[in-house]
Structure formats: structure tokens, C-alpha cells
VOMIDREN-704450 format. One record per residue: residue in one letter; x, y, z of N, C-alpha, C in turn. Coordinates in steps of 0.2 Angstrom, whole numbers, plus 5000, padded with zeros to 4 digits. Layout:
N
aXYZXYZXYZ
...
***
This chain:
695
m540255815467541055845461540955915459
s541355935461541456015456541755995449
i541155995442541655985437541456035432
n541656075429541656125424541656115419
h541156145414541356145405541156225403
l541756235400542056275394541456305390
r540856305388540756345384540356395378
l540356395375539956485374539656525377
y539956585378539656615380539556605390
s540056555392539956545397540656605401
e540456605408540856675409541356635415
f541956695418542256665423542356745427
y542856705429543356775434544256765434
l544556815431545256805430545456895434
y546156885441546256955444545356965447
g544956935448544156955453543756995447
k544056995439543757015437543056965432
k542556985431542356935426542456935420
h542456885415542656885410542256825406
k542056835399541456805395541856785388
i541556715388542056695379541356675377
i541856725369541456745365541456695358
s542056655357542056625354542556565354
i542556475352543156445352543456415348
e544256435348544456445343544956395344
p545156315347545656295348546156285343
p546856295348546756275355546856335360
f546456415356546256475361545456485359
v545556505364544756555367544856605365
r544256645362544356725362543656765368
i543956795373543656825378543256885378
k542956895380542956995383542957005389
r543357045388543557105396542957135397
p542957145406542557195406542557275405
d543357275402543257345400543157345391
g542757295387542657265381543057245377
e543457245378544057225374544257175373
d544157145366544457045366544957055363
i545057005368545756955368545556875369
q546256845363546356785363546956745366
m546856695372547056685377547056585375
k547456565376547856485377547056455383
f546756405383546556385384546656335392
t547156305388547656315397547956365400
d548156385396548456465399547656485405
i547256485404546556515404546456455415
v546156405414546156355417546756355420
s547356355421548056355423548056415430
h547656455428548056545430547956545438
s548356555442548156575449547556615451
t547356645447546856675449546156655445
f546156615441545556565438544956565443
q544356595443543756535444543456555440
p542856465440542356485435541856505436
d541256525434540556555435540156525434
s539256505437539156475439538656455434
t538856485427538756455422539356405418
m539856395421540456345417540356295422
k540056295428540056225434539256185430
v539956125429539256085430538956045437
s539356065442538956065449538956125453
k538656125457539156205459539156225465
k539056145470539156155476539856135478
e540056145484540756145485540956035487
l541456035486541755965490541755955496
a541355915500541555895506542355915507
p542555935515543055895518543455855517
y542655785519543255715520542755685518
d543055655514542455565508542255525515
t541655555516541255495522541255425519
l541255425512541055355511541755295511
a542155315513542755305514542755265522
i542455275525542355255534541855185533
l541555185527540955135526541355065528
p541155015532541254945528541454935521
e541554885520541554835511540854835510
p540454805514539854775515539254855512
k539154885516539054955514539154975512
r539755005507539955035503539755005496
e539654905496539354915489538754915488
e538354915494537654925494537454995492
v537655035493537755115489537955115483
s538455085480538655055474537855025468
e537654985473537154955469536555015470
r536255045475535855065473535855135469
f536355165468536655225463536455185456
e536555115456536655105448535855085446
i535755065452534955055453534355135447
i534555175450534355255450534755275445
r535255275441535855315439535355305431
p534655265428534655265423534255335423
l533655365431533255425430533655465434
i534355505434534755555433534855545428
l534955535424535155525417534655575412
l534055535415533555555410533555625414
e533355635421533255695421533655765418
e534555755415534855765416534655785407
i534555735405534055775397534055795396
k533155795399532355855399532955925400
n533455895405533555985408534356005400
q534055965395534755995388535655995389
n535455925393536455905394536355865388
l536855875381536955845377537255755380
r537955795383538355735385537855685389
s537355705395537255635394536555595391
v536255625388536155585381536355515377
q536955555378537455495375537955445380
k537955475386537955405391537455375391
f536955385392536255335390536355295384
m536355335380536555245374536955235377
d537655225376537855195379538055165384
q537455155390537355115395536855085396
y536055105392535755095393535155115388
k535455085382535055085378534655025376
y534454985379534454905379533654925382
l533754985386532955035388532555065385
i532655095380532355105376532055065369
k531555095364531355075358531755095353
e531455075348532155105342531555145337
g532055215339531455295336531155305340
e531455295348530955325354531355385356
d530855455355531555495358531555485365
l532255525367532355495374531555565379
t531955605375531455695380530755645381
s530255615378529555575378529555535384
i530155495386530055435391529755475395
r529155435400529155445407529555425412
q529555445418529855405424529655355425
e529055355426528555305426528755225421
v528755255416528855195408529755175411
l530255235412530855185415530955145421
i530555175427530555145429530455055430
n529755035426529354975424529954945419
r530254965414530754945412531554905414
v531754965418532354945425532154875426
n531654865429531254815434531054765430
e530954755423530954715418531554685415
m532154745414532654695416533054675423
r532854685428533054665432532854575434
i532254565432531754515434532354435427
v532554485422533054435416533754425420
q534154485423534554465426534454425432
k533854415433533754365440533754415446
k533554485445533954495451533154545455
k533054545460532454555467532354635461
k531454645461531054705458531254765464
v531254835462531254885466530554915465
s530254915470529354965470529955035467
r529155055466528855125462529355175470
a529055175476529355195481529855195482
t530255135484530955145483531355175483
f531355155474531455225466531355285470
m530755315470530755385474531055395480
r531155355487531455365489532455385491
y532655315484533355355481533455395480
m533155425472533055495474533255545479
k532655545480532755605482533055615490
a533055535494533955535497534555565494
f534555565488535255575483535255625482
r534555685478534455755476534655805480
d534255755489534555815495535455835496
q535655755497536355765499536755805491
e536255785487536655825481536855905482
n536455945486536155985486536456035490
l536555975496536955975502537555985502
q537955945501538755945502538855905495
n538555925488538955895483539055815482
n538855795485539055735483538555675488
g537855655480537155605484537455555481
l538055535484538055435486537955435493
e538155485498538255485503537255495505
g536955515502536155495503535955425502
l536355385500535955315498536055275502
i536855285506537155255516536655235518
s536255155518535655125522536055145532
k535355135533535355175540535055125543
k534955055544534754995543535354965547
g535354935554535654895554536254915562
r535855015562536455045565536255015574
g535554995574535654965581535255025586
y535555045593535255075596535755155597
t535555195591536155245591536155285595
g535655315599535355375603535455345608
r535755295611535855315618536755285619
k536655325626537355345628537855265630
d537255205631537755145631537955125628
t537555135620537855115613538755095611
k538855025610539555035608539554985603
t540154995598540354975593540554895592
l540354855587540454785586540654775581
e541354765578541654755570541654695569
i541454665564541254575562541854605556
c542654575556543154575551543054495548
h543654505542543754455537544154415543
p543654355542544254295547544854275546
q545054285539545754285538546354355539
k545754405537546154465535545954515540
p546154535546545554575552545754645550
d546154665543545854715542545554765539
i545054705538544354705532544054705537
v543454775537542854775540542354765535
l541854715538541454665533540854705536
d540654725543539954765545540154795551
v539754835553539754865561539454865564
l538854855568538354835572538554885575
q537954935581537954935586537454915593
v537654905597537454845602537454845609
r537054835613536954855620537154815623
l538054795624538554715626538854745630
s539054725634539854715638540454715633
d540954745635541654725631541454685632
e541554625636541854525638541354505633
l541054535633540354495631540454525620
i540554565622540854575610541354545609
h541854535614542554505612542554425610
i541654395613541654355614541154325607
v540754345604540454355601540854385594
k541154425595541554435589541954375586
s542354335590542654275590542254215586
i541854225590541354155587540954175580
i540754235580540254245574541054235567
e541554265568542054295564542354195563
n542654175568543054105568542654035567
d541754045566541353975568540853985564
y540554045564539854085557540154095552
l540654125551540854145544541154085541
t540954035542541353965537540953925532
k541453895530540953855525540553775528
y540753775536540353735538539553745539
n539453805537538653825539538253805546
i538753825553538453835556537753865561
s537253825563536653875561536853935568
k536153975569536254005575536354015583
a535753955582535753915589536353885591
t536953865585537553815589537853905590
v537753925586538054005588538054035596
w537354005599537054035605537454015609
r537453935607537653895614538353905613
s538953895609539553905610539653995612
v539354055611539254105617539154075622
n538854035626538354035633538953985635
r539253925632539853935638540553965639
e540453985631541054015632541054075644
c540254105637540054165643540154105654
a539954065653539754005659540754015664
y541254005656541853995657542154075660
h541954115659542254185659541554205666
q541154135669540854165672540354245672
l540354265666539554305664538954275664
p538654335662537954305662537554265657
v537154255658536954215650536454245644
v536554265639536354295635535754235632
s535154285628534554255627534754245617
y534454185619534554165609534254235602
s533754255607533354315603533954375600
t534254385607534954435605535354415601
i535654335601536154315598535754285587
s535154285587534754265583534854335579
d534754415582534254475580535154505579
l535754485582536254525578536654515575
i536654425573536654385567536354395560
g535754405561535254445555535454495553
r535954545559535854615556536554615551
i537054565553537454565546537254555539
n537754595537537754595528537654545528
k537054515524536954485520537454435515
k537754505511538054465503538654455508
a538854505515539454455519539454385520
r538854365524538554305525538954245520
e538354265517538354225511539154235505
r539554255507540054265502540554205506
f540654205513541054155517540754085519
r539854095519539654015522539253995515
n539054005508539153995503539354025496
l539954005496540254045492540054035481
k539953985481539853975475539254015473
q538553985476537854035479538054115477
a538654095482538554195482538754235476
k539254165470539654205465539154235464
a538754155460538054175456537654205455
i537654255463537154305465537454385465
y537954365467538254425467538754475462
d539054415460539654465455539454465449
d539654535447539454575443539654545437
v539054535431539354535424539854605422
a540454605417540454625413540254655409
r539854745410539754765404539954775396
g539754765390539754745383540454805381
y540254805374540854855371540654905369
a541054965368540755055365540755005357
d540354965355540154975347539855055344
r540155095344540155155340540755175338
d540455235334541255285335541455345338
a542155365340542055425344541755475340
l541155535346541055575340541355635342
h541555625349542055715349542355675354
p542955735355543655725361543455715368
l543755655370543755625376542955575377
d542655555370542255535370542355475372
i542955435372542955365370543955375374
i544155315378544655345381544855255380
q545155255375545655145378546255165382
l545955125386546655125390547055025391
d547655045392547954975392548754975396
h549054945396549654925401550054875398
t550854855397551154865394551754865397
r552454825398552854815400553354835397
l553754905399554354945391554954895393
d555154895385555754855385556154895386
m556454895393557154955394557154915402
q557654915406557954925411558054975415
v557854995420557755055423558155045429
i558555075431558855115438558755135444
d558855135453558355175456558955225457
d558355265459558755335458559055375464
q559055305471559255345475560355275476
t560255225471560655185474561155155468
g560855215463560955145457560955085452
l560555045458560654975456560154975451
t560254915446559654895440559154875442
i558554895442557854865445557454815441
d557354815437556754815433556554825427
r556354795422555754855417555354845420
p555154925419554354945423553754925420
w553254965421552454945417552355025416
i552255025413551655085408550955055406
t550655115408550055115408549855175402
l549255175398549155215393548655225392
g548355285391547555285387547455335384
i547155355378547155385370546655395370
d546455445368545755485364545655455359
v544955415357544855335350544755435345
f544455475345544155535343544855565339
s545455605343545955625337546655595339
r546555515342547155495343547755525348
m547455575353548055615356547955575363
p548555565366548655535374548355575378
w547955525381547455575387548155565395
c548255505395548755485401549255455399
l549555455406550355395404550555405413
y550655335415550855325421551255245419
v551855275424552455215423552755225430
s552755135433552955125438553255065441
f553455015443553654945443553354925446
e552354945449551954885450551654865444
a551454795444551154765439550454795439
p549954785435549354805432549254805438
s548654835443548254835447547754875449
a547154895454546954965454547355025456
n547555005459548055065460548155095455
v548555045448548955055445548455115439
i547755075441547255135434547055165439
r546955185444546855245447547255315445
k547855265447548355315444548455355439
a548355325432548355335427547655375424
i547055355429546455395429546655465431
q546955445436547055535437547655585437
h548055535433548355585427548155625422
g547555575419546955595413546855645414
v546355635421545555685422545955765425
f546655765428547055825432547155855425
f547255915427547755985421548455935424
k548955935419549655905417549955935419
d550156015417550656095418551356055417
t551456015412552255995408552356015407
r552256095405552956135402553156165409
k552956175415553356175421553656115424
i553356055425553656005429554356005425
y554255985415554455925413554655975409
g554956085406555056105401554856075394
t554256045393554156025386553756105384
e553956105376553856165374552956195372
s552656115374551856145373551756115380
d550856125382550556095386550256035384
w550355995388550155925385549255935386
e548855955381548056005382547455955383
v547755895383546955835383547255835390
f546855855394546655815400545755815403
g545455805405544655815409544455755407
i543755745409543055685413542855655406
p543055585402542855575397542155545398
n541755515393541255475393541055405396
v541655345393541855305391542355285392
i542955235396543455215397543455165395
y543755135388543655055386544355015387
v544154965393544754935395544554855391
d545154815393544954715392544954695396
n544654625398544554605402544754585408
g545354615410545854585417545454625422
m545654565426545454575433545554655436
d546154685434546254735439545654785435
f545454785430545054825428544254825428
k544154745430543554725434543454755444
s543554795444543954805454543154825455
s543054825460542454885463542754935466
d543354955466543555005468543455075460
i543855045456543955085450543155075446
k542755035447542155035446541655095448
r541855105455541655175460541855225456
l542655235455543155305454542655335447
v542555275444542355285434541655335434
n541455275438540555275437540255315441
e540655325449540255355455540455435455
s541155445455541455505455541755555449
l541555515446541855545438541255545433
k540655515438540155515432540055475424
s540555445422540555415417540655335415
e541055295411540855205409541455175409
i541255135414541855075410541455035405
m542055025402541654945397542254915393
h542054845392542454785392542554785385
r542954755381543254745373543154695373
p542754635367542754565366543254545371
v543254495371543954445373544054405367
r544654395365544954375359544854405355
i544654455355544454495348544954575349
p545754565346546254615345545854705343
k545254655338545354745335544954775338
y544654765343544354805347544854875350
g545454835353546054885357546754875352
a546354915345546854925342547054965342
v546655045344546955125343547355105349
i547455085356548055095359548655065356
e548454965356548954925354549554965349
r549154995343549855035341549955085341
l549655115345550355185353550855155354
f550555105359551155055361551955035354
r551655025349551954995343552355045341
t552055115340552355175338552755215344
l552755175350552955225356553755165359
n553955105354554555045353554755065348
d554555075344554955075337555255145336
e554855215338555255275336555755285345
l555555255351556055285354556355235361
i556055175363556055135367556855095365
h556755055358557255055356557755075354
n557755145353558555185354558555195359
t558455185362558655215371559155165374
l559755175376560055165380559655085386
g559955055387559554985393559054955388
t558854955381558154905380558454855377
t557854825381557854735378557654725374
k557454795369557054755363556354705364
s556054695359555554655360555754575360
k556254555355556354485355557154475357
f557154415363558054415362558454405356
a558154395350558554385345558854455343
d558354505343558654565340559154585344
l559254575351559854595357560554605354
g560654545351561454555346561854565353
a562554605353562954635356562554675362
i561854695364561754725369561654695375
k561854725379561854715387561454755391
p560954745391560254785394560454805401
e560854755406560654785413561354825415
e561854815410562554855410562654915406
e562054915401561954995398561355035403
a561054995407560455065410560755105411
c560255175411560855205412560255275416
l559655245413559055295414558655285422
t558355345423557855305433557255345429
l556955305434556055285434555755345434
n556055415435555955495433556255505425
q556755495424556955525419556555495413
i556355415414556055395408555255445407
r554955435414554455485414554355545409
k554955595412555055645408555055645400
i555555585397555655565391554855565388
l554655515389553855505386553455555387
t553355605393553055675395553455695386
i553755715385553855775380553955745374
y554155665371553655635368552955625365
m552555615373551755615369551455705370
t551955745369551655825373551955855363
d552655845365552955875361553155855353
m552855775353553255755347552555705343
y552255675348551755615344551255635342
p550855725347550055745344550455795337
i550855805334551055845328551355785323
r551255715324551655665317550755645315
d550955645307550355615303550155545308
h549655525306549055485309548955445304
k549055385301548655355296547955365297
g547855355303546955325305546555375307
l546755445304546455505307546255505300
p545555565299545255585290546155655287
i545855645283546355685278546455755279
y545955765281545755855282545855855289
s546255815292546655805300547255775301
k547655765299547955725296548355715306
t548455765308548755735314548255735321
p548555715326548055695332547955795334
m548055815333548155875338547555925334
n547855925326547255945322546455925324
r546655865324545855825325545655855330
y546055855339545655865346545655955343
h545855995341545656055341544756065336
d544856015331544556045327543756005328
g543755955334543255925338543155975344
c543655995348543356055352543056105351
n543156135342542856205339542056175339
e542056095335541256075337540856095342
v541156045348540656045356540956055361
g541256125358541856135364542256095370
f542656125375543156065376542756035383
p543255955385542855925386542755955397
e542255925399542255935405542755945410
w542955975417543855955420543455975426
i543755955432543955965437544456015438
e544156075443544456145444545256155449
k545556165444546356145448546356165456
s545856205459546356225464545856155471
e545356125466545256055471545655985468
e546055985466546455935463546555895470
e546855935474547055925478546755865484
r546255895485545655865490545455775484
y545255785479545355735475545855685474
k546455705475547055665476547055635477
i546755635486546555605493545955555490
e545555595489544655545487545155465483
f545355495480545655445472546055375477
m546655415483546955345486546555295486
l547155245488546855175493546855195498
t546255125502545855155509546155095513
l546055115516546155035522546155055530
k546154995536546155045543546555005548
k546955055553547355045555547455085563
p547755055567547655095575547955145574
y547855175578548655245580548755215589
t549355195587549255195596549955235594
r550355215604550755295607551655265601
d551655245595551955235591551855265584
g551155265583550955295578550555225575
v550655235567550055215563550955145559
r550855105561551355035558550855035553
f551355015545551155015539551754995535
g551554915533552254895526553054905530
n553154895536553754905541554154985541
r553555025540553455085543553255105546
i553555145551553055225557552655275552
y552155305555551955355552551755375559
k551755475559551655485566551355565563
s551055585566550855655568550755695575
e550955745577550755785582549855795583
e549655815578548955825579548555775580
c548855725577548355635581548555625589
n548955675595549255625600548655635605
d548055665603547155645605546955595605
i547255555600546855485601547055445598
i547855455601548255375606547755335609
g547855265606547655195608547855135608
q547155095610547455045608547255015601
k547654945601547454925596547254915591
e546454895596545754875594545054925592
t545554985591545455045589545455085583
k545455085578545555075569545255145568
y545555185563545655235558545655215551
v545555275547545355265541545955295539
i546255245533547055305530546855285523
k547155335522547455335512548155325511
y548155285506548955295505549055295498
d549755295496549755295488550455265490
p550355215487551055165487551555165482
d551455265479552155265472552355305479
d552055335482552355395488552255385497
i552655325496552655295504552955335511
s553255395510553355455514552855485518
r552455475515551755485521551055455518
i550855485524550155425522549455465525
f548855475525548255515527547755475535
l547655505537547355485543546655545543
k546255475545545555525546545255535552
h545455585554545555605563544655625563
p544355565569543555555570543455635574
k544055655578543755735581543655795574
k544055795571544255855566544055835561
e543855795559543355775555543455805545
r544655795546544755795540545255735540
f545655735533546155685535546855745537
i547055695538547755745545548455675540
e549055735539549555705535549955675543
l550255585538550655575544551255575538
y551755605542552355575539553055535542
a553355475538553455425542554155445545
v554355405551554655445557555355375555
s554955305554555555255554555455215548
p555655205541556455255543556155335542
s556555375539556455425541555755465534
y555655505535555255555527555855575525
e556255595523556855625520557055555518
q557155505520557355455516557055415511
l556455415513555755385508555555425504
i555655495503555455545497555755515491
g555055535484555055495482555155425478
v555155385484555355285484554655255485
n554355215480553855205480554055115483
a553155095483553155015491553654975485
y553854985477553954895475554554905475
t555354985478555555005475556054985484
y555555005489555554975494555454915495
s555254895493555154815495555954785491
r555954785486556454775481557354785488
v557154845492557954855495557754835499
l557154815504557354755511557654685510
k557254665503557354605500558354615500
i558454655497559254665496559854665503
w559454685507559554685516559454625518
s558954595517558854545518559354485518
e559354505512559954445507560554455512
e560954515511561654555513561654515521
g561254525525561154505530561254405532
e560954405528561054315528561554295525
r561954325520562654345519563254335525
k562954395527563654395532563254345541
k562954335542562554265546563054205543
n562954195536563254125535564254155535
s564454225538565154235537565354225544
i565054225549565154215557565254145557
p565554135564565554045567564654025564
g564553985563564053955563563753905568
n563453855566563353795569563753745572
d563853745564564453675567565153695570
q565153765567565853785574565853785581
y564953815581564753815589564953755592
a564653715590564653625591565353625593
r565753635586566553605588566953635597
a566753715596566953755602566453725608
a565953725609565853675615565853625619
k566253575611566353505614567153525617
k567553575617568053595619567953615624
i567553655628567353695634567153605636
q566653585636566253505639567153465642
e567553455637568153425640568453475645
e568653525644569053575651568753565654
i567853575656567453585659567553505666
n567353445661567553375667568253395667
k568853385664569653415669569553455676
s569153485677569253555682568553545688
y568253525682567253525688567653525696
v567953465698568053425705568653515707
k568953495704569553555705569553605708
k569053635703568853705705568353745706
k568253785712567453805713567353845706
s567753895704567753945699567553915693
t567653845692567053805686566653815687
r566453755693565653745695565353815694
k565553865696565053935694565053955688
t565453955684565353955676564853915674
v565153845675564453805674563653805676
a563653825681563053865681562553925680
r563153975679562954005675562653995668
m563253945663562753915658562253865657
i562053855663561353815663560953865662
n560953905662560353975662560353995653
a560854005649560954005644560553955638
d560453985633560353935628560353895625
r560953845625561453815624561553775634
s561653745634561953715640562553645642
v562853645645563353605645563453515650
t563353455647563253415653564053405657
v564253375662564453365664564853325664
t565153275661565053225665565853205669
f565953155675566653135678567053105677
q567453105682568053065678567752985678
g567852945676567752875675566952875678
q566652895675565752905674565652895668
q565152855663565252835656564452905652
q564852945650564552995647563952965645
k563053015648562452965646562253055642
d561353035640561053095637560953135643
a560953205641560853245649559953225651
v559753215656558953215656558853235664
n558353245664558253265671558053225678
r558453215683558653165685558253195692
s557753145699557853195705558153195709
r558053205716558653215719558753155723
e558353105724558553005723558752975724
e558953015713559252965706559853015709
e560153085711560853095710561153095715
l560753055722561153045727561052965728
f560852925723561052855721561652865717
l561752915713562152915708562852925713
a562852955715563352975719563752935726
a563252885729563452855733563652805728
k563352765721563752705716564352755716
l564452805714565252835713565552825718
a565452855724565752865731566052775732
e565752725730565752635733566252595727
e565952665721566652615717567252645716
r567252695719568152725721568452705725
r567852665731568252615739568452595738
n568052555730568152485728568852465726
e569152555721569552535718570252565723
r570252585730570752605733571152525736
k570452475736570752405740571052385736
***
């Protein structure tokens, strides 16, 4: 990841010419131009300038971001293995950075691995060998397997080599185990998928089997082997050979099936075959909480959700939708808001991703929302401090924070509200000063509503709510006195500037690279690309750039999608090795611009209810039965007399509902299928009865 850090005496380019930082006076910095003149500029104006380019002295990581996310194509077990290997070597990575005079790494090490150092011990004096031994001692306490020194060194070398090559060391930690015969032309891919969710790939194996045999083996492993019944490899082998005999295929040896099953990711096998034991081994234990004060801006961020006490209407239809959720992040050191995300989606990994993205990137609020000031707080924090909700414990969020941002997720203690007091107070202030004084408010309690009718009075769309909240967080909240701050820095903005004056501005991602990181931060799944395009969520997406990969449903590609903008998705093209943007064609892209997944699902529900109402208003089953009875009566009267009537009956036999003909003088019976002999017997009997009547 290309991360920048503006320090004293660091250099950058404006209009193609090099400038130098000679003093930091937040929110301004004083720079020296090439002609020797000193000028003062706002930090936000510099980093958002169209010609801004950081020099190597400003870059924390000097290599460019890879053009696409290689890790996205990995099956989930392989991806988890990468995360586990990174967690093993991370103390060593931080120790290297500390010895290279990176002061922020000192605080990160103390937050995450304080238990690995002795009281009063100097971090710079710890040798790598000693740290490896302490990591292994802790792994034994955690009932995890020890890691040899050779394995530590192999992981470190692979990480550093890939970091220097493509600036993504995590790719170097991808295991090569189980790839099979990757060098042969007759090698084929066997995808082992989730038994109940075929879109989730558990593992990918390279095999030399026929297509028919791959289909048989895949089906038996997914439906029989990966179950709680714990069938043996021998049982799988016998089942495969039974299917082979039925399809007249050659017999498969036991060693082939045994070796293939042994190559399936161990964690995936145990998750499905012995869930209770797998939980005890693999489920992550939540980390501790930050039991210290924030030392500088973006040292600790508190993040949490709540539902807004307000009804919101839809942008397109004007219908009242619901109370939206709001996710806020606040810098504990200065009390400055760090991120804001508002949507109808309940707390989830996707919501947290979007909130963190908003906090990390430059917000450009003056251009987008017309604020008087810029939202000055953006960048990469050391610690993101959250509660114990399952959405915060998602493996996707852990990877985003720990691996992409090189930060840390910390959980506050259960049932001790004081550890989330900073963010909870921000929610109360927001309600008291803004939300409860706006049309459509639901108040905090029903008793406080009085004559207020929120659904009738609601007049603001989600986008308007975002704009109002952004203006409040940018132009109002930062300049009001805050009781939790020192008396010499009473407002959040003053406190933030004082902190930046001491340690410099926080690390941030270069604006020119934000679009690529937005794709990296998106949610991931796999879908086929057929002649219709990609079908996803009752929608179809296509692009002419993907015409060369049109194929069967069995071949699936990595898809990146944003639930807050369903008008487009991104497909990783296997040949072009980049993400292709696919636009919606059904419904059209124009219809879905600005529509999120939640709103679309509600619209679908309304359409469904409307369709059911219309269905009930037209002739129903009862009316159909009455009409059929009338037809039956008319047919019975004219069946013998008119040929046209018999043709009508013949045509109606092929319809969904048939009509049974009853002759005059014949008792009506239930419709049954009669043989030719029975029909002749009944006809003869009827003729005899008529002859007797004439006599």
C-alpha cells in the first residue's frame, strides 16, 4: 500500500517543481519554493491539489500498488492461511520498523504485543531470535503449534521479496501447497465448494482427471464427505467407483482419492465434519482493549453504530422508507469526527468497510457538499476501537484493518459502557443539537412525540441527510467547546491542530490512488459470465470487454461489488489481469444510479405486493370453478349433437384444466383413466340401456 506521511523537511512536487516543508503550523504548513521564497498553504489544499506528487522522502511505502487484487481470487481457506502467516511474522516486521526509527511502529507494537516484552525492556535492544522464542512461547499458551525459526525466516523473506516487487507482501505468503500438477498441459481445476452455498469456494485443487470424473468426485466430496456424518476416505472411494461403474468410466484407485482428499484445506474439512472441535481450534479470540490514553491525532479511533431518530424518504419515489443507520468514528485525542456513513443497511461488515473508507480517504467536502471548511481529519489510525458486535469481528474487517491499513482492531470490555463513552457522547450531542429538531424526527422515546407524526412529516432523502450531517460535522461540531478536552485546547479543532503541531499530520493514502483502493475495499464473490452477462440480485450486468470470456455457468470469476451502488460491479478479467467495470442492463444503469441494495429490495417487495393485489382483483379460482361448471353443462347438452363441440373438448384436454363430459342418462363419476376395453364396455352398456327404453 502506498502510504504518505508529511514530516518536517519532507519534499513534494507542485506544478512539476519540488517544494520542501520547513515548518508545520496546523492547519497550515510553510513550504519553500524552488525560487527560495517561503509561502504558507493549508495541508488539505496541498494534498488535494491536482498536480501534487509526494517525493520519496514523504512515502512510507515506495512501490506502486498492483493493478488488481491477487488475494481476491483465493478461496477463503487459502486467504485465511495468508492472514495467519502474516499474524505470525507481524511482531518481527514491527521490530524491523522500530530499529529503522519508525516511532509510530513503537506504539503499534506496544498496543498489540506488549506481552512479548519485559518490564523496562528497550525495544531496540531485543534481538530477532529472542522475539521468535517469545512468540512461540505465547503460541504454546494459546494451544497453537510452534513455528520453527526456518519457517519464520521463510515467511519473512517471502513477504519482503513481494513487498519490494509489488508493494504487497501478503501475496508472498500465499501457500503453494496442494497446487498439484501445475506445469502440465492436461492439468484441470477441481473447485471444492460450500455444500449449501455453491458460490463460496472452499479450496481449488489442480488434478489430472477427466471432466466426467471431476464432476463425480466434486459431488460426492461436497454432499457426502463434508458433512457431520464423518464418512471415511474408503467410503468416498467406494462411492466414486460405484458412480464410475454406472457411467461406464474406468475404476479410480484408492490412493488417488485419498491423496485428493488429503489436499483439501484442513480447516475447511474440520469446519464441516467436526464443527464443535473446529470452533475450539480456529475461532479467533477477540483482542484486548486500549487501556491507555490517546497520544496524538488518529492514535485511537472509536467506531460505533446507531439508528437515527428520523424517518427518511426515497430519492426516486418519495415514499417513506425507514429510519437509517449511522456509523460514526471519532478521534479520541482531539474529539474530531473521523468518519461518517449513513445507509439503510443494518450493521455489517460492508457498513464498517464503507465507514473506514470514508475515514481514511480525503473527503473534499467543500466541493461535494459546499461546506465552508474542509473536513480536516483523514488518514490511517493506529487503533480502531470497537464494541463486541459480530460485524466488528468479521474476518474481512480484520484483514482490511490489520493487513491493508497495517492498523489494529481492539474490542472494548463487555458490559462496561465507560470504554465507549467518547463515541456515545457524540451520538447524544448529534440528537440533541440536530436530529430531534428536524422534520421527520421520531425522538428517542415514543412519549416525547406528542402530536408529531414522523412518517407524514418526513421530507428529507438519504442524500440530504448525508449533506446536513456532513455540514454539522465539518463546520459546527469541531469549533464548539468540548468538556472532555484540556482547558488550553477547548475545541476539537484546536486540539487536533496542537497534536499535529507536535507529531505531524497522520499518514494518508495518495488521492490519485483512492479509486484503486475503493475496488480493493469492496465485497467479493464469484459469478459466471454467460451470454446474458452476470446475474446478481435480480439484476443483469454486462460489458463488451468481457465478450471473450462468455461461457458456461461452471466457470466463475471474481466479482467486486458495492451494495450502496448497484448500478455497476467489477469483474476481474483473467486474460487482461485487471478489473472490468460492468454496468447494469436489466434494470438499466440509468434506473439504478444512486440506488442501494436495501432500497431496491424494498421496491421489489412493493412491486410484489402490488402484483398480488392485482392478481386478487381479477377472476380467481372460485370464479374459475363456477365458469368451468357452466361450460361443463353446455358441453353435456351439445356433445352428441355438434361436431364443433367435440373439437372444443379435444382442445381443452391439453389445457391445464380439463372438462369431463357426462352423457345424458349417465351418472357422473370421478374422472379416471380408462382402458380401451372399459370404454367399449361402457358404450355397449349404454346402447343396451337405450334399446331397453325404446321397448
